[in-house]
MARVOPA-153472 format. One record per atom (N, C-alpha, C): residue number from 0; residue in one letter; atom name; x, y, z. Coordinates in Angstrom, 1 decimal, always signed. Layout:
<pts>
+-----+------+------+--------+--------+--------+
| pos | code | site |   east |  north |     up |
+-----+------+------+--------+--------+--------+
| NUM |    A |   CA |      X |      Y |      Z |
...
+-----+------+------+--------+--------+--------+
</pts>
This chain:
<pts>
+-----+------+------+--------+--------+--------+
| pos | code | site |   east |  north |     up |
+-----+------+------+--------+--------+--------+
|   0 |    V |    N |  -32.3 |   -8.1 |   +9.5 |
|   0 |    V |   CA |  -33.7 |   -8.6 |  +10.3 |
|   0 |    V |    C |  -34.1 |   -6.7 |  +11.5 |
|   1 |    E |    N |  -35.2 |   -7.2 |  +10.7 |
|   1 |    E |   CA |  -36.0 |   -6.1 |  +11.5 |
|   1 |    E |    C |  -36.8 |   -6.7 |  +12.5 |
|   2 |    I |    N |  -36.4 |   -5.6 |  +13.5 |
|   2 |    I |   CA |  -37.2 |   -5.7 |  +14.7 |
|   2 |    I |    C |  -38.0 |   -4.5 |  +16.1 |
|   3 |    D |    N |  -38.9 |   -4.3 |  +16.5 |
|   3 |    D |   CA |  -40.0 |   -3.8 |  +16.7 |
|   3 |    D |    C |  -39.2 |   -3.0 |  +17.8 |
|   4 |    S |    N |  -39.2 |   -1.1 |  +17.2 |
|   4 |    S |   CA |  -37.7 |   -0.5 |  +18.5 |
|   4 |    S |    C |  -39.0 |   -0.4 |  +20.0 |
|   5 |    A |    N |  -40.2 |   -1.2 |  +20.4 |
|   5 |    A |   CA |  -40.7 |   -1.5 |  +21.7 |
|   5 |    A |    C |  -39.2 |   -2.6 |  +22.4 |
|   6 |    L |    N |  -39.5 |   -3.6 |  +21.2 |
|   6 |    L |   CA |  -39.4 |   -4.8 |  +21.6 |
|   6 |    L |    C |  -37.1 |   -4.8 |  +22.1 |
|   7 |    A |    N |  -36.8 |   -3.9 |  +21.6 |
|   7 |    A |   CA |  -35.3 |   -3.4 |  +20.9 |
|   7 |    A |    C |  -34.8 |   -2.5 |  +22.4 |
|   8 |    D |    N |  -35.9 |   -2.3 |  +22.9 |
|   8 |    D |   CA |  -35.3 |   -1.2 |  +24.3 |
|   8 |    D |    C |  -36.0 |   -1.5 |  +25.0 |
|   9 |    D |    N |  -37.0 |   -2.6 |  +25.3 |
|   9 |    D |   CA |  -36.7 |   -3.5 |  +26.7 |
|   9 |    D |    C |  -36.0 |   -4.1 |  +27.4 |
|  10 |    H |    N |  -35.3 |   -3.5 |  +28.2 |
|  10 |    H |   CA |  -34.3 |   -4.2 |  +29.0 |
|  10 |    H |    C |  -34.1 |   -5.6 |  +29.1 |
|  11 |    E |    N |  -35.3 |   -6.3 |  +29.9 |
|  11 |    E |   CA |  -36.1 |   -7.1 |  +30.9 |
|  11 |    E |    C |  -35.9 |   -8.5 |  +29.1 |
|  12 |    R |    N |  -36.4 |   -8.0 |  +28.0 |
|  12 |    R |   CA |  -36.6 |   -9.5 |  +27.3 |
|  12 |    R |    C |  -35.2 |   -9.3 |  +25.9 |
|  13 |    S |    N |  -35.1 |   -7.9 |  +26.2 |
|  13 |    S |   CA |  -33.8 |   -7.7 |  +24.7 |
|  13 |    S |    C |  -31.8 |   -7.4 |  +25.5 |
|  14 |    L |    N |  -31.6 |   -8.6 |  +24.6 |
|  14 |    L |   CA |  -30.1 |   -8.8 |  +25.1 |
|  14 |    L |    C |  -29.2 |   -7.7 |  +23.8 |
|  15 |    I |    N |  -30.0 |   -6.8 |  +23.1 |
|  15 |    I |   CA |  -28.7 |   -6.5 |  +22.1 |
|  15 |    I |    C |  -28.5 |   -5.6 |  +22.8 |
|  16 |    T |    N |  -28.6 |   -4.5 |  +24.2 |
|  16 |    T |   CA |  -28.0 |   -3.5 |  +23.9 |
|  16 |    T |    C |  -26.1 |   -4.2 |  +24.8 |
|  17 |    T |    N |  -26.8 |   -5.5 |  +25.4 |
|  17 |    T |   CA |  -25.5 |   -6.0 |  +26.3 |
|  17 |    T |    C |  -24.3 |   -6.8 |  +24.7 |
|  18 |    Q |    N |  -25.1 |   -7.1 |  +24.4 |
|  18 |    Q |   CA |  -24.6 |   -7.3 |  +23.1 |
|  18 |    Q |    C |  -23.5 |   -6.8 |  +22.5 |
|  19 |    V |    N |  -23.7 |   -5.3 |  +22.4 |
|  19 |    V |   CA |  -23.4 |   -4.8 |  +21.8 |
|  19 |    V |    C |  -22.2 |   -3.2 |  +23.0 |
|  20 |    E |    N |  -22.6 |   -4.2 |  +23.8 |
|  20 |    E |   CA |  -21.2 |   -3.3 |  +24.5 |
|  20 |    E |    C |  -20.4 |   -4.6 |  +24.6 |
|  21 |    M |    N |  -20.6 |   -5.6 |  +24.7 |
|  21 |    M |   CA |  -19.7 |   -7.0 |  +25.0 |
|  21 |    M |    C |  -18.7 |   -6.8 |  +23.6 |
|  22 |    G |    N |  -19.6 |   -6.4 |  +22.1 |
|  22 |    G |   CA |  -18.4 |   -6.8 |  +21.4 |
|  22 |    G |    C |  -18.0 |   -5.5 |  +21.0 |
|  23 |    V |    N |  -18.1 |   -4.6 |  +21.7 |
|  23 |    V |   CA |  -16.8 |   -3.5 |  +22.0 |
|  23 |    V |    C |  -15.7 |   -4.3 |  +22.8 |
|  24 |    A |    N |  -15.7 |   -4.2 |  +23.5 |
|  24 |    A |   CA |  -14.6 |   -5.5 |  +24.2 |
|  24 |    A |    C |  -13.7 |   -6.0 |  +23.7 |
|  25 |    I |    N |  -14.7 |   -7.4 |  +23.3 |
|  25 |    I |   CA |  -14.0 |   -8.3 |  +22.5 |
|  25 |    I |    C |  -13.0 |   -7.2 |  +21.4 |
|  26 |    R |    N |  -13.3 |   -6.7 |  +20.2 |
|  26 |    R |   CA |  -12.8 |   -5.9 |  +19.4 |
|  26 |    R |    C |  -11.7 |   -5.6 |  +19.5 |
|  27 |    M |    N |  -11.8 |   -4.8 |  +21.1 |
|  27 |    M |   CA |  -10.7 |   -4.5 |  +21.8 |
|  27 |    M |    C |   -9.3 |   -5.8 |  +22.4 |
|  28 |    A |    N |  -10.4 |   -6.8 |  +22.3 |
|  28 |    A |   CA |   -9.6 |   -7.3 |  +23.0 |
|  28 |    A |    C |   -8.8 |   -8.7 |  +22.1 |
|  29 |    C |    N |   -9.1 |   -8.8 |  +21.0 |
|  29 |    C |   CA |   -8.9 |   -8.9 |  +19.1 |
|  29 |    C |    C |   -7.4 |   -8.0 |  +19.3 |
|  30 |    L |    N |   -7.9 |   -6.9 |  +19.1 |
|  30 |    L |   CA |   -7.1 |   -5.6 |  +18.4 |
|  30 |    L |    C |   -5.1 |   -6.2 |  +19.0 |
|  31 |    E |    N |   -5.8 |   -5.9 |  +20.6 |
|  31 |    E |   CA |   -4.5 |   -6.2 |  +21.9 |
|  31 |    E |    C |   -4.2 |   -7.8 |  +21.5 |
|  32 |    A |    N |   -4.6 |   -8.7 |  +21.0 |
|  32 |    A |   CA |   -4.0 |  -10.0 |  +21.1 |
|  32 |    A |    C |   -3.0 |   -9.7 |  +19.8 |
|  33 |    V |    N |   -4.0 |   -9.4 |  +18.6 |
|  33 |    V |   CA |   -3.3 |   -9.0 |  +17.6 |
|  33 |    V |    C |   -1.9 |   -7.7 |  +17.6 |
|  34 |    A |    N |   -1.7 |   -6.9 |  +18.2 |
|  34 |    A |   CA |   -0.6 |   -6.4 |  +18.1 |
|  34 |    A |    C |   +0.1 |   -6.3 |  +19.3 |
|  35 |    A |    N |   +0.2 |   -7.4 |  +20.4 |
|  35 |    A |   CA |   +1.0 |   -8.7 |  +20.9 |
|  35 |    A |    C |   +1.8 |   -9.1 |  +20.5 |
|  36 |    R |    N |   +1.2 |   -9.8 |  +19.4 |
|  36 |    R |   CA |   +1.3 |  -10.7 |  +18.2 |
|  36 |    R |    C |   +2.4 |  -10.0 |  +17.4 |
|  37 |    R |    N |   +2.0 |   -9.1 |  +16.9 |
|  37 |    R |   CA |   +2.9 |   -8.7 |  +16.2 |
|  37 |    R |    C |   +4.0 |   -7.9 |  +17.2 |
|  38 |    K |    N |   +3.6 |   -7.6 |  +17.8 |
|  38 |    K |   CA |   +5.2 |   -6.7 |  +18.7 |
|  38 |    K |    C |   +6.4 |   -7.9 |  +18.6 |
|  39 |    G |    N |   +5.5 |   -9.4 |  +19.5 |
|  39 |    G |   CA |   +6.7 |  -10.4 |  +20.0 |
|  39 |    G |    C |   +7.2 |  -10.9 |  +18.9 |
|  40 |    A |    N |   +6.7 |  -10.6 |  +17.7 |
|  40 |    A |   CA |   +7.3 |  -11.5 |  +16.4 |
|  40 |    A |    C |   +8.7 |  -11.2 |  +16.0 |
|  41 |    S |    N |   +8.5 |   -9.0 |  +15.9 |
|  41 |    S |   CA |   +9.3 |   -8.9 |  +15.3 |
|  41 |    S |    C |  +10.9 |   -8.6 |  +16.7 |
+-----+------+------+--------+--------+--------+
</pts>
């Protein structure tokens, strides 16, 4: 999907930056959960 940079950079109308920031936290939480589960299984 292509989006105009003026819209992507508009913090009032675009959630792209927020979604990217939350995506990092979600991935970290998933990796931690998998690691904890593997550690508990051994």
